[in-house]
N, C-alpha and C positions, 0 to 999 in steps of 0.2 A: 469536597471531592477530595480536598488531599487524602483523606483518613479511609478513603474507599479504593484509592490505588494500590496500597500494597494484595489486597482481597483480589483487587482484577488481575493484577500481575499473577498472583500465584492461581488463580483459574487459569490464564491464561498459558500458564506454566503447564498446568495437568492437563490440558486441552491439546496442547502438542502431542500427547501420548496414546490420543484415539486413535484407532482406523477411519479408513475416512473412503468412500466411493469417489472417485477421482473423475469417472465417467459422468458422473452428475453436472460437477464442476465445469467440464469441458462442453459437455451438453448447453448448459447457463453462457457459458461466454461464448460459443460459436456463432449466437444470436446479436452479438452486438462488433465481433473482432473480426478481421479481415484475416485469411490464409497465413500471412508473416505475422502478425500479431499473435494467434490464435499459437503459432509454434513456439513464438515465446512465453505465451501463456502456460504450455504442458511444459515448460523446462522449469518450472515454479517447483516447488515443494508441495505434497498434498496439505500441508500446514496452510502456506502462503495461498495455494488456489480457493482453499476453503473461507479465507479470510477476507480474499479479494470479492467472493460472491457476497458474503456477507456485506462488507461497505456498499458493492452494488444494489443487494437489496434496501439497505438499509435507506439508500439516499432515494432508490423508488417508491420507499415508503413516504418519504417526506414530500413527492410530488417530481424531484427531478426528472427528466427523458431526453435530457442533451446527451448526443451522441458522444462527443467528444469528453464530458465528465464519465459516462459509463465507461469509454474504453480506459481512462482514467483510472477510474476506480478497479477494474480489473488489473489491469498492468501496475498502478504504481509502485509495488512492491517488488515487480520482478528482477532488481536489480541485486537482490538476495539472491539469485540463483546463479549469478555470476561472482561472487565475491564468497570470502570464507567465512560464511554465518551459520553454524551448527548452532544447532539447541543451546548447547553451555557459552557460545560467545554473545548468542544474543542474551542470553541471561545475563555475563559477564558486563554488558555492554549497558543495558537497562537499569540495571543497578549504581553503576558507575555514574552514569547519567544522571539520574535520580539523586544522588547523593550531590550532585554539583560537580562533576568532574569533566571540565568542558576539554580535559586534554584527550578524551575519547577521541581515535583518530581512526579505527580501524577497518577493515573493507566495509564493515558491517555497517559503520557509520557513513559511507559513504554509497550507498548501496543507492540513494535517489540519482546521485548525477551518475552513476554505471547504469541504473536501470533508463534512466531519459536516452543516453545516447544510443543502449542499444533500440528502444522503442525508435527512435528516429530512423535508424539503420533498417527498419523493419518497415519504412513507411507510415508512419504514425503521423497523424497533421500535426501542426506547432502547437498547439493549444495542449494537446495531449502531453506531450515532450515535455511542454512548461509546467502542467499541474505534477507530472511526475519526478522531474527539477525539482520543485519546491514545496513536495507536499509535507517536508517536516522544517521550511522556512519559517521566520516570522510572520503573524499573520499582515496581512495589508492594514492600513488606515482609511479611512476614508480622504478624498472622493477615491470613490474601487468603481471599477470596469466588472464586464460581465466574469470574465477569467478570475477577476479577484473574488468574485461572488461563488464562482467555481471552488476556487481553491479553499477560501473556509468552509465549504461545504464537506468536502471531502476531508479536511482536516479532523474537524468534530465529527465527523461519522467514523475515520480513521482511529481516532482515539477511542471511540465508545466501541466497536468492532474488537 
């Protein structure tokens, strides 16, 4: 798996330049999000909207149907809309993080907290807020509860998408 990560990241980088039909992403999101949550979703970049819909689709293929998990899938990266996260900053962050540089603490690194706060202000359920806040946190160990199971599923699919 480690050897695949550079290839995955390169593909991810080049996908960022592709044109996208954001109307299709918003149509999917409308089925799961409240109007205030949808307003947040619309503030995300087309790339992040596509990624969010991909995460949701992959979770559904695995059999997940929980409304809170679906909302978190669509909004887990919403904080990137509110921090300085240009493509080049993201590339630098990912490369530094992969190299083990734990000093990476720019706005991009805080997107989970920023996104959780935005989702909370938009009236998202507490479980959605918690999933957004923790989607890059270390995975929980047993014993686990339902929220932990959702977090693990979201984390794994987010890394694959």
